[in-house]
C-alpha positions in Angstrom: 20.4 3.2 -43.4 23.4 3.3 -41.0 23.6 7.1 -41.4 20.1 7.4 -39.7 21.4 5.6 -36.6 24.7 7.5 -36.4 23.4 11.0 -37.1 22.7 12.9 -33.9 19.5 14.9 -33.5 19.7 18.5 -34.6 20.7 21.0 -31.8 17.6 23.3 -32.3 15.3 20.3 -31.9 17.0 19.3 -28.7 16.8 22.8 -27.3 13.2 23.3 -28.3 12.2 19.9 -26.7 14.0 20.9 -23.5 12.5 24.3 -23.5 9.0 23.0 -24.0 9.5 20.4 -21.3 10.6 23.0 -18.7 7.9 25.5 -19.6 5.3 22.7 -19.3 6.6 21.6 -15.9 6.6 25.1 -14.6 3.1 25.8 -15.9 1.5 22.7 -14.4 1.1 24.3 -10.9 -0.4 27.4 -12.3 -3.0 25.4 -14.3 -3.7 23.2 -11.3 -4.5 26.2 -9.1 -7.8 26.7 -10.9 -8.9 23.2 -9.8 -10.8 22.9 -6.6 -8.8 20.0 -5.2 -6.7 20.0 -2.1 -3.2 21.5 -2.0 -1.8 18.1 -1.0 -3.2 16.5 -4.2 -1.7 19.3 -6.2 1.7 18.9 -4.6 1.6 15.1 -5.4 0.6 15.6 -9.0 3.2 18.3 -9.6 5.9 16.3 -8.0 5.2 13.1 -10.0 4.8 15.0 -13.3 8.0 16.9 -12.7 9.9 13.8 -11.7 8.6 12.0 -14.8 9.3 14.7 -17.3 12.8 15.6 -15.9 13.6 11.9 -15.8 12.6 11.5 -19.4 14.9 14.4 -20.2 17.8 12.8 -18.5 17.1 9.5 -20.3 17.0 11.3 -23.6 20.4 12.9 -22.8 21.9 9.5 -22.0 20.5 7.9 -25.1 21.9 10.8 -27.2 25.4 9.9 -26.0 25.5 6.3 -24.8 29.3 5.8 -24.9 30.5 8.8 -23.0 32.6 9.1 -19.9 29.9 8.8 -17.3 30.0 6.2 -14.5 27.1 4.3 -16.0 28.5 4.0 -19.5 
């Protein structure tokens, strides 16, 4: 059971999740262009979604290596 906690996630899984996150974030504005809402609403939605997903990516990177040499470790 301890091996499950100490085994890092496989590198291809990390790369694919990162790639899918960035592709999704960059495709959100393209998909929202087909909507009839205002440009201000689109900018807000894109900003908050990008902020959330990139923030989750940084949290995942920190959880992957909790005892590193960063200032917050």
